[in-house]
C-alpha positions as CSV (number, residue, x, y, z in Angstrom):
1,M,25.4,3.3,13.9
2,L,22.0,1.6,13.5
3,D,21.6,-2.1,14.2
4,N,19.6,-4.4,12.0
5,H,16.4,-4.1,13.9
6,S,16.5,-0.3,13.6
7,K,17.2,-0.5,9.9
8,I,14.3,-3.0,9.4
9,T,12.0,-0.6,11.4
10,A,12.9,2.3,9.1
11,V,12.4,0.3,5.9
12,L,9.1,-1.0,7.3
13,H,7.8,2.5,7.8
14,I,9.0,3.5,4.3
15,I,7.1,0.6,2.9
16,M,3.9,1.3,5.0
17,G,4.0,5.0,4.0
18,A,4.5,4.2,0.3
19,F,1.7,1.6,0.4
20,L,-0.6,4.2,2.0
21,L,0.2,6.7,-0.7
22,L,-0.3,4.2,-3.5
23,T,-3.7,3.1,-2.0
24,L,-4.7,6.7,-1.6
25,I,-3.9,7.4,-5.3
26,F,-5.9,4.3,-6.4
27,F,-9.0,5.3,-4.4
28,T,-8.8,8.9,-5.4
29,L,-8.6,8.0,-9.1
30,F,-11.3,5.3,-8.7
31,F,-13.8,7.5,-6.9
32,G,-12.9,10.6,-8.9
33,G,-13.6,8.6,-12.1
34,M,-16.9,7.2,-10.7
35,A,-18.0,10.7,-9.8
36,A,-17.1,12.0,-13.2
37,L,-19.1,9.3,-14.9
38,A,-22.1,9.7,-12.6
39,H,-23.0,13.3,-13.6
40,A,-25.1,13.5,-10.5
41,E,-26.8,16.8,-9.7
42,V,-26.9,16.4,-6.0
43,P,-26.9,19.7,-4.1
44,F,-24.2,18.7,-1.5
45,I,-21.8,17.0,-4.0
46,G,-19.4,19.9,-3.9
47,W,-19.2,19.8,-0.2
48,L,-18.8,16.1,-0.2
49,A,-16.0,16.3,-2.7
50,G,-14.2,19.0,-0.6
51,L,-14.5,16.8,2.5
52,G,-13.0,13.8,0.5
53,A,-10.2,16.0,-0.8
54,F,-9.4,17.2,2.8
55,I,-9.4,13.7,4.2
56,A,-7.2,12.5,1.3
57,G,-4.8,15.3,1.9
58,L,-4.5,14.4,5.6
59,F,-3.7,10.8,4.7
60,A,-1.2,12.0,2.1
61,L,0.5,14.2,4.7
62,Y,0.6,11.2,7.1
63,G,2.2,9.0,4.5
64,V,4.8,11.5,3.4
65,G,5.6,12.3,7.0
66,Q,6.1,8.6,7.8
67,I,8.5,8.2,4.9
68,A,10.4,11.4,5.7
69,A,10.8,10.3,9.4
70,A,12.1,6.9,8.4
71,I,14.6,8.4,5.9
72,S,15.7,10.9,8.6
73,Y,16.1,8.1,11.1
74,L,18.2,6.1,8.6
75,N,20.4,9.1,8.3
76,G,21.0,9.2,12.1
77,S,18.5,11.9,13.2
78,A,17.2,11.8,16.7
79,I,14.0,13.7,15.7
80,G,13.4,11.0,13.1
81,R,13.4,8.4,15.8
82,T,10.9,10.4,17.9
83,F,8.6,10.7,14.9
84,L,8.9,7.0,14.1
85,I,7.9,6.2,17.7
86,I,4.8,8.4,17.2
87,F,4.0,6.8,13.9
88,S,4.5,3.3,15.5
89,V,2.0,4.1,18.2
90,I,-0.6,5.3,15.7
91,S,0.0,2.2,13.5
92,L,-0.9,0.0,16.5
93,F,-4.6,0.8,15.7
94,N,-4.3,-0.5,12.1
95,F,-5.1,-4.2,12.8
96,P,-3.6,-6.7,12.0
97,I,-0.6,-5.6,9.9
98,G,-0.1,-2.2,11.5
99,T,-0.4,-3.7,15.0
100,A,2.4,-6.1,14.3
101,A,4.6,-3.5,12.6
102,G,3.9,-0.9,15.3
103,G,4.7,-3.4,18.1
104,Y,7.9,-4.5,16.4
105,S,8.9,-0.9,15.7
106,L,8.3,0.2,19.3
107,W,10.3,-2.8,20.5
108,A,13.2,-1.9,18.2
109,L,13.1,1.8,18.9
110,L,12.6,1.7,22.7
111,R,15.0,-1.1,23.7
112,K,18.0,1.2,24.1
C-alpha cells in the first residue's frame, strides 16, 4: 500500500510528463506553422527539420515514459518505482521546479 507521499510523487510525475507533452505539442505546432509560412529555400532546412523532429521525438518518449512509470508505480510495480527514481534524478537538472519536484520525489521514494 502506498502512503500519501508516494501517491503525491506519482501524481507529480504524471503532471510533469503531461506538461512536457503539452509544451512539446505547442512548440511543434508553432515552429511547424512558422516554417510553413516562411517558404524558405535554405539548402539545409530538410536536415534541420529532421533534427528537430528527432529531438521532439526524444522528448515525447521521455514524457510518455514518465507518465507510464508513474501509473505503473501507482499500481504497485517495483519497476515503476525504479524508473521514477531515474526520472527524479534527471528532473533535478530542470531548475527550479524540476529540482524541487525531483528532490521531493527522491525523498519520498528512497526513505523506505
